[in-house]
Gaussian input, Z-matrix of N, CA and C with variables (Angstrom, degrees):
# hf/3-21g

backbone

0 1
 N
 C     1     B1
 C     2     B2     1     A1
 N     3     B3     2     A2     1     D1
 C     4     B4     3     A3     2     D2
 C     5     B5     4     A4     3     D3
 N     6     B6     5     A5     4     D4
 C     7     B7     6     A6     5     D5
 C     8     B8     7     A7     6     D6
 N     9     B9     8     A8     7     D7
 C    10    B10     9     A9     8     D8
 C    11    B11    10    A10     9     D9
 N    12    B12    11    A11    10    D10
 C    13    B13    12    A12    11    D11
 C    14    B14    13    A13    12    D12
 N    15    B15    14    A14    13    D13
 C    16    B16    15    A15    14    D14
 C    17    B17    16    A16    15    D15
 N    18    B18    17    A17    16    D16
 C    19    B19    18    A18    17    D17
 C    20    B20    19    A19    18    D18
 N    21    B21    20    A20    19    D19
 C    22    B22    21    A21    20    D20
 C    23    B23    22    A22    21    D21
 N    24    B24    23    A23    22    D22
 C    25    B25    24    A24    23    D23
 C    26    B26    25    A25    24    D24
 N    27    B27    26    A26    25    D25
 C    28    B28    27    A27    26    D26
 C    29    B29    28    A28    27    D27
 N    30    B30    29    A29    28    D28
 C    31    B31    30    A30    29    D29
 C    32    B32    31    A31    30    D30
 N    33    B33    32    A32    31    D31
 C    34    B34    33    A33    32    D32
 C    35    B35    34    A34    33    D33
 N    36    B36    35    A35    34    D34
 C    37    B37    36    A36    35    D35
 C    38    B38    37    A37    36    D36
 N    39    B39    38    A38    37    D37
 C    40    B40    39    A39    38    D38
 C    41    B41    40    A40    39    D39
 N    42    B42    41    A41    40    D40
 C    43    B43    42    A42    41    D41
 C    44    B44    43    A43    42    D42
 N    45    B45    44    A44    43    D43
 C    46    B46    45    A45    44    D44
 C    47    B47    46    A46    45    D45
 N    48    B48    47    A47    46    D46
 C    49    B49    48    A48    47    D47
 C    50    B50    49    A49    48    D48
 N    51    B51    50    A50    49    D49
 C    52    B52    51    A51    50    D50
 C    53    B53    52    A52    51    D51
 N    54    B54    53    A53    52    D52
 C    55    B55    54    A54    53    D53
 C    56    B56    55    A55    54    D54
 N    57    B57    56    A56    55    D55
 C    58    B58    57    A57    56    D56
 C    59    B59    58    A58    57    D57
 N    60    B60    59    A59    58    D58
 C    61    B61    60    A60    59    D59
 C    62    B62    61    A61    60    D60
 N    63    B63    62    A62    61    D61
 C    64    B64    63    A63    62    D62
 C    65    B65    64    A64    63    D63
 N    66    B66    65    A65    64    D64
 C    67    B67    66    A66    65    D65
 C    68    B68    67    A67    66    D66
 N    69    B69    68    A68    67    D67
 C    70    B70    69    A69    68    D68
 C    71    B71    70    A70    69    D69
 N    72    B72    71    A71    70    D70
 C    73    B73    72    A72    71    D71
 C    74    B74    73    A73    72    D72
 N    75    B75    74    A74    73    D73
 C    76    B76    75    A75    74    D74
 C    77    B77    76    A76    75    D75
 N    78    B78    77    A77    76    D76
 C    79    B79    78    A78    77    D77
 C    80    B80    79    A79    78    D78
 N    81    B81    80    A80    79    D79
 C    82    B82    81    A81    80    D80
 C    83    B83    82    A82    81    D81
 N    84    B84    83    A83    82    D82
 C    85    B85    84    A84    83    D83
 C    86    B86    85    A85    84    D84
 N    87    B87    86    A86    85    D85
 C    88    B88    87    A87    86    D86
 C    89    B89    88    A88    87    D87
 N    90    B90    89    A89    88    D88
 C    91    B91    90    A90    89    D89
 C    92    B92    91    A91    90    D90
 N    93    B93    92    A92    91    D91
 C    94    B94    93    A93    92    D92
 C    95    B95    94    A94    93    D93
 N    96    B96    95    A95    94    D94
 C    97    B97    96    A96    95    D95
 C    98    B98    97    A97    96    D96
 N    99    B99    98    A98    97    D97
 C   100   B100    99    A99    98    D98
 C   101   B101   100   A100    99    D99
 N   102   B102   101   A101   100   D100
 C   103   B103   102   A102   101   D101
 C   104   B104   103   A103   102   D102
 N   105   B105   104   A104   103   D103
 C   106   B106   105   A105   104   D104
 C   107   B107   106   A106   105   D105
 N   108   B108   107   A107   106   D106
 C   109   B109   108   A108   107   D107
 C   110   B110   109   A109   108   D108
 N   111   B111   110   A110   109   D109
 C   112   B112   111   A111   110   D110
 C   113   B113   112   A112   111   D111
 N   114   B114   113   A113   112   D112
 C   115   B115   114   A114   113   D113
 C   116   B116   115   A115   114   D114
 N   117   B117   116   A116   115   D115
 C   118   B118   117   A117   116   D116
 C   119   B119   118   A118   117   D117
 N   120   B120   119   A119   118   D118
 C   121   B121   120   A120   119   D119
 C   122   B122   121   A121   120   D120
 N   123   B123   122   A122   121   D121
 C   124   B124   123   A123   122   D122
 C   125   B125   124   A124   123   D123
 N   126   B126   125   A125   124   D124
 C   127   B127   126   A126   125   D125
 C   128   B128   127   A127   126   D126
 N   129   B129   128   A128   127   D127
 C   130   B130   129   A129   128   D128
 C   131   B131   130   A130   129   D129
 N   132   B132   131   A131   130   D130
 C   133   B133   132   A132   131   D131
 C   134   B134   133   A133   132   D132
 N   135   B135   134   A134   133   D133
 C   136   B136   135   A135   134   D134
 C   137   B137   136   A136   135   D135
 N   138   B138   137   A137   136   D136
 C   139   B139   138   A138   137   D137
 C   140   B140   139   A139   138   D138
 N   141   B141   140   A140   139   D139
 C   142   B142   141   A141   140   D140
 C   143   B143   142   A142   141   D141
 N   144   B144   143   A143   142   D142
 C   145   B145   144   A144   143   D143
 C   146   B146   145   A145   144   D144
 N   147   B147   146   A146   145   D145
 C   148   B148   147   A147   146   D146
 C   149   B149   148   A148   147   D147
 N   150   B150   149   A149   148   D148
 C   151   B151   150   A150   149   D149
 C   152   B152   151   A151   150   D150
 N   153   B153   152   A152   151   D151
 C   154   B154   153   A153   152   D152
 C   155   B155   154   A154   153   D153
 N   156   B156   155   A155   154   D154
 C   157   B157   156   A156   155   D155
 C   158   B158   157   A157   156   D156
 N   159   B159   158   A158   157   D157
 C   160   B160   159   A159   158   D158
 C   161   B161   160   A160   159   D159
 N   162   B162   161   A161   160   D160
 C   163   B163   162   A162   161   D161
 C   164   B164   163   A163   162   D162
 N   165   B165   164   A164   163   D163
 C   166   B166   165   A165   164   D164
 C   167   B167   166   A166   165   D165
 N   168   B168   167   A167   166   D166
 C   169   B169   168   A168   167   D167
 C   170   B170   169   A169   168   D168
 N   171   B171   170   A170   169   D169
 C   172   B172   171   A171   170   D170
 C   173   B173   172   A172   171   D171
 N   174   B174   173   A173   172   D172
 C   175   B175   174   A174   173   D173
 C   176   B176   175   A175   174   D174
 N   177   B177   176   A176   175   D175
 C   178   B178   177   A177   176   D176
 C   179   B179   178   A178   177   D177
 N   180   B180   179   A179   178   D178
 C   181   B181   180   A180   179   D179
 C   182   B182   181   A181   180   D180
 N   183   B183   182   A182   181   D181
 C   184   B184   183   A183   182   D182
 C   185   B185   184   A184   183   D183
 N   186   B186   185   A185   184   D184
 C   187   B187   186   A186   185   D185
 C   188   B188   187   A187   186   D186
 N   189   B189   188   A188   187   D187
 C   190   B190   189   A189   188   D188
 C   191   B191   190   A190   189   D189
 N   192   B192   191   A191   190   D190
 C   193   B193   192   A192   191   D191
 C   194   B194   193   A193   192   D192
 N   195   B195   194   A194   193   D193
 C   196   B196   195   A195   194   D194
 C   197   B197   196   A196   195   D195
 N   198   B198   197   A197   196   D196
 C   199   B199   198   A198   197   D197
 C   200   B200   199   A199   198   D198
 N   201   B201   200   A200   199   D199
 C   202   B202   201   A201   200   D200
 C   203   B203   202   A202   201   D201
 N   204   B204   203   A203   202   D202
 C   205   B205   204   A204   203   D203
 C   206   B206   205   A205   204   D204
 N   207   B207   206   A206   205   D205
 C   208   B208   207   A207   206   D206
 C   209   B209   208   A208   207   D207
 N   210   B210   209   A209   208   D208
 C   211   B211   210   A210   209   D209
 C   212   B212   211   A211   210   D210
 N   213   B213   212   A212   211   D211
 C   214   B214   213   A213   212   D212
 C   215   B215   214   A214   213   D213
 N   216   B216   215   A215   214   D214
 C   217   B217   216   A216   215   D215
 C   218   B218   217   A217   216   D216
 N   219   B219   218   A218   217   D217
 C   220   B220   219   A219   218   D218
 C   221   B221   220   A220   219   D219
 N   222   B222   221   A221   220   D220
 C   223   B223   222   A222   221   D221
 C   224   B224   223   A223   222   D222
 N   225   B225   224   A224   223   D223
 C   226   B226   225   A225   224   D224
 C   227   B227   226   A226   225   D225
 N   228   B228   227   A227   226   D226
 C   229   B229   228   A228   227   D227
 C   230   B230   229   A229   228   D228
 N   231   B231   230   A230   229   D229
 C   232   B232   231   A231   230   D230
 C   233   B233   232   A232   231   D231
 N   234   B234   233   A233   232   D232
 C   235   B235   234   A234   233   D233
 C   236   B236   235   A235   234   D234
 N   237   B237   236   A236   235   D235
 C   238   B238   237   A237   236   D236
 C   239   B239   238   A238   237   D237
 N   240   B240   239   A239   238   D238
 C   241   B241   240   A240   239   D239
 C   242   B242   241   A241   240   D240
 N   243   B243   242   A242   241   D241
 C   244   B244   243   A243   242   D242
 C   245   B245   244   A244   243   D243
 N   246   B246   245   A245   244   D244
 C   247   B247   246   A246   245   D245
 C   248   B248   247   A247   246   D246
 N   249   B249   248   A248   247   D247
 C   250   B250   249   A249   248   D248
 C   251   B251   250   A250   249   D249
 N   252   B252   251   A251   250   D250
 C   253   B253   252   A252   251   D251
 C   254   B254   253   A253   252   D252
 N   255   B255   254   A254   253   D253
 C   256   B256   255   A255   254   D254
 C   257   B257   256   A256   255   D255
 N   258   B258   257   A257   256   D256
 C   259   B259   258   A258   257   D257
 C   260   B260   259   A259   258   D258
 N   261   B261   260   A260   259   D259
 C   262   B262   261   A261   260   D260
 C   263   B263   262   A262   261   D261
 N   264   B264   263   A263   262   D262
 C   265   B265   264   A264   263   D263
 C   266   B266   265   A265   264   D264
 N   267   B267   266   A266   265   D265
 C   268   B268   267   A267   266   D266
 C   269   B269   268   A268   267   D267
 N   270   B270   269   A269   268   D268
 C   271   B271   270   A270   269   D269
 C   272   B272   271   A271   270   D270
 N   273   B273   272   A272   271   D271
 C   274   B274   273   A273   272   D272
 C   275   B275   274   A274   273   D273
 N   276   B276   275   A275   274   D274
 C   277   B277   276   A276   275   D275
 C   278   B278   277   A277   276   D276
 N   279   B279   278   A278   277   D277
 C   280   B280   279   A279   278   D278
 C   281   B281   280   A280   279   D279
 N   282   B282   281   A281   280   D280
 C   283   B283   282   A282   281   D281
 C   284   B284   283   A283   282   D282
 N   285   B285   284   A284   283   D283
 C   286   B286   285   A285   284   D284
 C   287   B287   286   A286   285   D285
 N   288   B288   287   A287   286   D286
 C   289   B289   288   A288   287   D287
 C   290   B290   289   A289   288   D288

   B1=1.4485
   B2=1.5211
   B3=1.3220
   B4=1.4520
   B5=1.5233
   B6=1.3177
   B7=1.4695
   B8=1.5277
   B9=1.3205
   B10=1.4680
   B11=1.5255
   B12=1.3298
   B13=1.4621
   B14=1.5222
   B15=1.3367
   B16=1.4629
   B17=1.5255
   B18=1.3514
   B19=1.4709
   B20=1.5258
   B21=1.3138
   B22=1.4605
   B23=1.5223
   B24=1.3175
   B25=1.4618
   B26=1.5224
   B27=1.3317
   B28=1.4594
   B29=1.5213
   B30=1.3101
   B31=1.4626
   B32=1.5273
   B33=1.3181
   B34=1.4655
   B35=1.5260
   B36=1.3341
   B37=1.4659
   B38=1.5186
   B39=1.3298
   B40=1.4610
   B41=1.5188
   B42=1.3221
   B43=1.4597
   B44=1.5221
   B45=1.3154
   B46=1.4696
   B47=1.5229
   B48=1.3307
   B49=1.4589
   B50=1.5338
   B51=1.3208
   B52=1.4623
   B53=1.5272
   B54=1.3207
   B55=1.4608
   B56=1.5262
   B57=1.3292
   B58=1.4621
   B59=1.5256
   B60=1.3214
   B61=1.4603
   B62=1.5133
   B63=1.3194
   B64=1.4646
   B65=1.5206
   B66=1.3297
   B67=1.4636
   B68=1.5269
   B69=1.3199
   B70=1.4654
   B71=1.5262
   B72=1.3291
   B73=1.4677
   B74=1.5291
   B75=1.3187
   B76=1.4663
   B77=1.5261
   B78=1.3279
   B79=1.4656
   B80=1.5279
   B81=1.3189
   B82=1.4621
   B83=1.5279
   B84=1.3270
   B85=1.4693
   B86=1.5288
   B87=1.3361
   B88=1.4606
   B89=1.5199
   B90=1.3228
   B91=1.4565
   B92=1.5264
   B93=1.3144
   B94=1.4581
   B95=1.5135
   B96=1.3283
   B97=1.4646
   B98=1.5191
   B99=1.3224
   B100=1.4692
   B101=1.5261
   B102=1.3174
   B103=1.4624
   B104=1.5265
   B105=1.3281
   B106=1.4722
   B107=1.5261
   B108=1.3249
   B109=1.4703
   B110=1.5264
   B111=1.3439
   B112=1.4715
   B113=1.5402
   B114=1.3309
   B115=1.4583
   B116=1.5239
   B117=1.3212
   B118=1.4630
   B119=1.5297
   B120=1.3225
   B121=1.4634
   B122=1.5298
   B123=1.3152
   B124=1.4680
   B125=1.5213
   B126=1.3183
   B127=1.4662
   B128=1.5177
   B129=1.3190
   B130=1.4610
   B131=1.5182
   B132=1.3268
   B133=1.4719
   B134=1.5245
   B135=1.3163
   B136=1.4668
   B137=1.5303
   B138=1.3208
   B139=1.4607
   B140=1.5267
   B141=1.3181
   B142=1.4662
   B143=1.5242
   B144=1.3276
   B145=1.4691
   B146=1.5302
   B147=1.3269
   B148=1.4621
   B149=1.5192
   B150=1.3174
   B151=1.4643
   B152=1.5246
   B153=1.3323
   B154=1.4674
   B155=1.5331
   B156=1.3310
   B157=1.4660
   B158=1.5225
   B159=1.3316
   B160=1.4651
   B161=1.5224
   B162=1.3225
   B163=1.4559
   B164=1.5280
   B165=1.3281
   B166=1.4626
   B167=1.5338
   B168=1.3158
   B169=1.4639
   B170=1.5337
   B171=1.3268
   B172=1.4756
   B173=1.5267
   B174=1.3196
   B175=1.4589
   B176=1.5251
   B177=1.3175
   B178=1.4627
   B179=1.5285
   B180=1.3242
   B181=1.4660
   B182=1.5237
   B183=1.3229
   B184=1.4624
   B185=1.5303
   B186=1.3244
   B187=1.4679
   B188=1.5280
   B189=1.3269
   B190=1.4678
   B191=1.5245
   B192=1.3313
   B193=1.4569
   B194=1.5288
   B195=1.3303
   B196=1.4560
   B197=1.5275
   B198=1.3293
   B199=1.4645
   B200=1.5309
   B201=1.3209
   B202=1.4592
   B203=1.5249
   B204=1.3229
   B205=1.4575
   B206=1.5240
   B207=1.3205
   B208=1.4572
   B209=1.5269
   B210=1.3267
   B211=1.4696
   B212=1.5284
   B213=1.3226
   B214=1.4671
   B215=1.5262
   B216=1.3244
   B217=1.4635
   B218=1.5257
   B219=1.3089
   B220=1.4661
   B221=1.5282
   B222=1.3221
   B223=1.4606
   B224=1.5244
   B225=1.3087
   B226=1.4708
   B227=1.5325
   B228=1.3162
   B229=1.4618
   B230=1.5216
   B231=1.3227
   B232=1.4705
   B233=1.5197
   B234=1.3230
   B235=1.4733
   B236=1.5274
   B237=1.3120
   B238=1.4639
   B239=1.5245
   B240=1.3287
   B241=1.4647
   B242=1.5257
   B243=1.3330
   B244=1.4598
   B245=1.5273
   B246=1.3230
   B247=1.4658
   B248=1.5262
   B249=1.3236
   B250=1.4660
   B251=1.5298
   B252=1.3278
   B253=1.4686
   B254=1.5250
   B255=1.3179
   B256=1.4575
   B257=1.5117
   B258=1.3108
   B259=1.4720
   B260=1.5239
   B261=1.3219
   B262=1.4625
   B263=1.5243
   B264=1.3385
   B265=1.4662
   B266=1.5326
   B267=1.3255
   B268=1.4611
   B269=1.5157
   B270=1.3136
   B271=1.4693
   B272=1.5206
   B273=1.3265
   B274=1.4652
   B275=1.5172
   B276=1.3274
   B277=1.4652
   B278=1.5244
   B279=1.3183
   B280=1.4629
   B281=1.5247
   B282=1.3278
   B283=1.4539
   B284=1.5173
   B285=1.3285
   B286=1.4587
   B287=1.5237
   B288=1.3143
   B289=1.4663
   B290=1.4607
   A1=108.31
   A2=117.06
   A3=120.31
   A4=110.62
   A5=115.38
   A6=120.79
   A7=110.95
   A8=117.40
   A9=120.29
   A10=111.47
   A11=117.26
   A12=121.15
   A13=112.85
   A14=117.46
   A15=120.41
   A16=113.49
   A17=120.24
   A18=118.05
   A19=112.73
   A20=117.37
   A21=120.20
   A22=110.57
   A23=116.68
   A24=120.92
   A25=110.62
   A26=116.31
   A27=120.78
   A28=110.37
   A29=116.91
   A30=120.38
   A31=111.56
   A32=116.81
   A33=120.31
   A34=110.17
   A35=116.90
   A36=120.52
   A37=111.97
   A38=117.15
   A39=119.94
   A40=111.43
   A41=116.18
   A42=119.73
   A43=111.94
   A44=116.04
   A45=119.80
   A46=110.66
   A47=116.89
   A48=120.66
   A49=110.67
   A50=116.75
   A51=119.56
   A52=111.46
   A53=116.90
   A54=120.14
   A55=111.14
   A56=116.62
   A57=119.47
   A58=111.34
   A59=116.87
   A60=120.16
   A61=112.35
   A62=116.63
   A63=120.95
   A64=110.88
   A65=116.33
   A66=119.62
   A67=111.48
   A68=116.32
   A69=119.44
   A70=110.69
   A71=116.94
   A72=119.95
   A73=110.86
   A74=117.32
   A75=120.84
   A76=110.96
   A77=116.27
   A78=119.73
   A79=111.34
   A80=117.46
   A81=120.37
   A82=110.09
   A83=117.48
   A84=120.53
   A85=110.27
   A86=116.86
   A87=119.94
   A88=111.11
   A89=116.92
   A90=120.81
   A91=110.32
   A92=116.70
   A93=120.82
   A94=112.34
   A95=116.26
   A96=119.27
   A97=111.57
   A98=116.85
   A99=120.15
   A100=110.42
   A101=116.79
   A102=120.40
   A103=111.03
   A104=117.11
   A105=120.37
   A106=111.96
   A107=117.97
   A108=119.68
   A109=110.32
   A110=119.64
   A111=117.49
   A112=113.37
   A113=117.25
   A114=120.27
   A115=109.02
   A116=116.07
   A117=120.76
   A118=112.13
   A119=117.89
   A120=120.21
   A121=111.26
   A122=117.31
   A123=120.49
   A124=110.78
   A125=116.90
   A126=120.85
   A127=111.92
   A128=116.40
   A129=120.11
   A130=110.88
   A131=117.03
   A132=120.08
   A133=111.23
   A134=116.80
   A135=120.10
   A136=110.15
   A137=117.12
   A138=120.25
   A139=110.45
   A140=117.51
   A141=121.05
   A142=110.87
   A143=116.88
   A144=120.08
   A145=110.41
   A146=117.57
   A147=120.77
   A148=111.76
   A149=116.33
   A150=119.96
   A151=109.88
   A152=116.77
   A153=120.43
   A154=110.74
   A155=116.87
   A156=119.96
   A157=110.86
   A158=117.05
   A159=120.31
   A160=111.06
   A161=116.56
   A162=120.70
   A163=110.74
   A164=117.17
   A165=121.22
   A166=113.19
   A167=118.43
   A168=120.44
   A169=113.62
   A170=120.03
   A171=118.15
   A172=112.86
   A173=117.16
   A174=120.75
   A175=109.79
   A176=116.59
   A177=121.04
   A178=109.92
   A179=116.47
   A180=119.54
   A181=110.62
   A182=117.18
   A183=120.09
   A184=110.30
   A185=117.67
   A186=120.85
   A187=110.55
   A188=117.35
   A189=120.86
   A190=110.34
   A191=116.79
   A192=120.20
   A193=110.52
   A194=117.02
   A195=120.69
   A196=110.26
   A197=117.20
   A198=120.58
   A199=111.71
   A200=116.43
   A201=121.25
   A202=110.62
   A203=116.84
   A204=119.94
   A205=111.81
   A206=117.01
   A207=119.83
   A208=110.51
   A209=115.83
   A210=119.99
   A211=111.47
   A212=116.83
   A213=121.46
   A214=112.59
   A215=116.92
   A216=124.03
   A217=112.30
   A218=116.40
   A219=121.42
   A220=106.39
   A221=114.84
   A222=120.20
   A223=113.09
   A224=117.78
   A225=119.54
   A226=109.68
   A227=117.55
   A228=120.22
   A229=111.92
   A230=116.94
   A231=119.72
   A232=110.53
   A233=115.98
   A234=120.20
   A235=110.24
   A236=117.22
   A237=120.32
   A238=110.46
   A239=117.07
   A240=120.10
   A241=110.91
   A242=117.24
   A243=120.36
   A244=111.04
   A245=116.82
   A246=120.28
   A247=111.17
   A248=116.75
   A249=120.04
   A250=109.95
   A251=117.57
   A252=119.96
   A253=111.05
   A254=117.07
   A255=120.31
   A256=112.25
   A257=116.54
   A258=120.88
   A259=110.28
   A260=116.77
   A261=120.38
   A262=110.34
   A263=116.75
   A264=120.53
   A265=111.38
   A266=117.11
   A267=120.90
   A268=110.39
   A269=117.80
   A270=121.24
   A271=110.86
   A272=116.16
   A273=120.38
   A274=110.24
   A275=116.56
   A276=120.36
   A277=111.75
   A278=117.01
   A279=119.17
   A280=112.18
   A281=115.72
   A282=120.07
   A283=112.81
   A284=117.03
   A285=121.57
   A286=111.72
   A287=116.95
   A288=120.24
   A289=112.80
   D1=131.36
   D2=-178.43
   D3=-81.37
   D4=164.48
   D5=-179.27
   D6=-63.13
   D7=-29.88
   D8=-179.96
   D9=-70.73
   D10=-25.91
   D11=-179.06
   D12=-79.77
   D13=-20.20
   D14=-175.05
   D15=-62.00
   D16=-48.40
   D17=178.08
   D18=-61.95
   D19=-37.56
   D20=179.08
   D21=-65.51
   D22=-40.12
   D23=178.09
   D24=-65.08
   D25=-43.82
   D26=178.32
   D27=-59.54
   D28=-49.19
   D29=-178.98
   D30=-63.81
   D31=-38.59
   D32=178.90
   D33=-63.98
   D34=-45.88
   D35=-179.90
   D36=-66.45
   D37=-42.82
   D38=178.40
   D39=-65.33
   D40=-39.67
   D41=177.99
   D42=-62.36
   D43=-42.86
   D44=178.24
   D45=-65.06
   D46=-42.20
   D47=179.73
   D48=-61.98
   D49=-45.10
   D50=-179.72
   D51=-68.11
   D52=-37.19
   D53=178.98
   D54=-64.95
   D55=-50.93
   D56=179.03
   D57=-64.91
   D58=-38.55
   D59=178.01
   D60=-62.48
   D61=-39.18
   D62=177.80
   D63=-65.05
   D64=-43.06
   D65=178.44
   D66=-63.73
   D67=-43.39
   D68=-179.60
   D69=-64.41
   D70=-45.85
   D71=179.44
   D72=-62.36
   D73=-40.19
   D74=178.64
   D75=-63.71
   D76=-42.05
   D77=179.04
   D78=-66.15
   D79=-37.55
   D80=178.12
   D81=-65.05
   D82=-42.42
   D83=177.59
   D84=-63.54
   D85=-44.12
   D86=178.95
   D87=-61.62
   D88=-41.87
   D89=177.02
   D90=-61.06
   D91=-42.94
   D92=177.92
   D93=-61.26
   D94=-39.62
   D95=178.88
   D96=-67.89
   D97=-38.21
   D98=178.07
   D99=-66.89
   D100=-42.48
   D101=179.46
   D102=-69.95
   D103=-26.40
   D104=-178.92
   D105=-67.00
   D106=-19.42
   D107=179.87
   D108=-63.24
   D109=-52.51
   D110=178.19
   D111=-85.42
   D112=-28.11
   D113=-175.33
   D114=-138.14
   D115=97.14
   D116=-174.41
   D117=-62.68
   D118=-38.98
   D119=-175.69
   D120=-65.33
   D121=-48.38
   D122=-178.66
   D123=-67.23
   D124=-42.24
   D125=-179.45
   D126=-63.61
   D127=-38.24
   D128=179.46
   D129=-65.43
   D130=-40.85
   D131=178.77
   D132=-64.93
   D133=-39.76
   D134=-179.96
   D135=-68.55
   D136=-43.15
   D137=177.87
   D138=-62.97
   D139=-38.30
   D140=177.59
   D141=-63.97
   D142=-34.99
   D143=176.27
   D144=-64.60
   D145=-38.43
   D146=176.59
   D147=-64.36
   D148=-39.73
   D149=177.55
   D150=-65.90
   D151=-39.52
   D152=177.01
   D153=-62.14
   D154=-35.99
   D155=176.19
   D156=-63.22
   D157=-41.75
   D158=177.25
   D159=-61.16
   D160=-40.43
   D161=179.87
   D162=-68.54
   D163=-34.63
   D164=-176.95
   D165=-76.52
   D166=-21.09
   D167=-176.01
   D168=-56.62
   D169=-48.32
   D170=178.94
   D171=-64.43
   D172=-33.74
   D173=178.57
   D174=-65.66
   D175=-43.21
   D176=178.15
   D177=-63.44
   D178=-36.12
   D179=178.79
   D180=-63.52
   D181=-46.07
   D182=179.52
   D183=-63.97
   D184=-39.45
   D185=178.20
   D186=-64.02
   D187=-40.66
   D188=178.29
   D189=-64.88
   D190=-38.73
   D191=178.10
   D192=-65.91
   D193=-39.01
   D194=177.26
   D195=-60.34
   D196=-46.51
   D197=178.18
   D198=-61.94
   D199=-43.09
   D200=-179.29
   D201=-62.64
   D202=-49.50
   D203=-177.31
   D204=-66.88
   D205=-35.62
   D206=177.83
   D207=-66.85
   D208=-43.06
   D209=178.73
   D210=-62.90
   D211=-35.03
   D212=179.75
   D213=-84.77
   D214=1.91
   D215=179.84
   D216=60.91
   D217=32.54
   D218=174.01
   D219=-96.76
   D220=82.34
   D221=-169.45
   D222=-71.27
   D223=-25.97
   D224=177.73
   D225=-62.82
   D226=-49.30
   D227=179.04
   D228=-72.69
   D229=-27.60
   D230=174.93
   D231=-62.91
   D232=-44.05
   D233=178.87
   D234=-64.31
   D235=-41.23
   D236=179.11
   D237=-62.35
   D238=-45.82
   D239=179.08
   D240=-64.03
   D241=-38.46
   D242=177.80
   D243=-64.96
   D244=-39.39
   D245=176.94
   D246=-63.56
   D247=-41.68
   D248=178.41
   D249=-62.90
   D250=-44.15
   D251=176.82
   D252=-62.41
   D253=-37.87
   D254=176.91
   D255=-64.05
   D256=-42.36
   D257=177.73
   D258=-62.90
   D259=-42.03
   D260=178.04
   D261=-62.31
   D262=-43.59
   D263=-179.58
   D264=-63.60
   D265=-45.01
   D266=178.49
   D267=-63.09
   D268=-42.05
   D269=178.54
   D270=-61.98
   D271=-42.13
   D272=178.72
   D273=-63.10
   D274=-47.19
   D275=-178.50
   D276=-63.89
   D277=-40.42
   D278=177.78
   D279=-68.72
   D280=-35.79
   D281=178.60
   D282=-71.69
   D283=-27.68
   D284=-179.18
   D285=-76.51
   D286=-17.70
   D287=-179.89
   D288=-71.70

């Protein structure tokens, strides 16, 4: 694979991951809403899991980019992706307090 193909491959893989992730999260939310009709407590938990999947998708994307850039030895972008993941982690921890 040539160096010119790497960004296209990365974008193709990330696009597929986000597309499938969106479909899965949407289906989980829909399932939660259907289950919420007879059992509100269980349906709400399932729908909340779907929302959590939507929230996790960008984080997974940044983690995948970190792995990709590290594997390709592009350390400048690896550091940037690691910093973004660090900022997300700190934000989560501060928000959880």
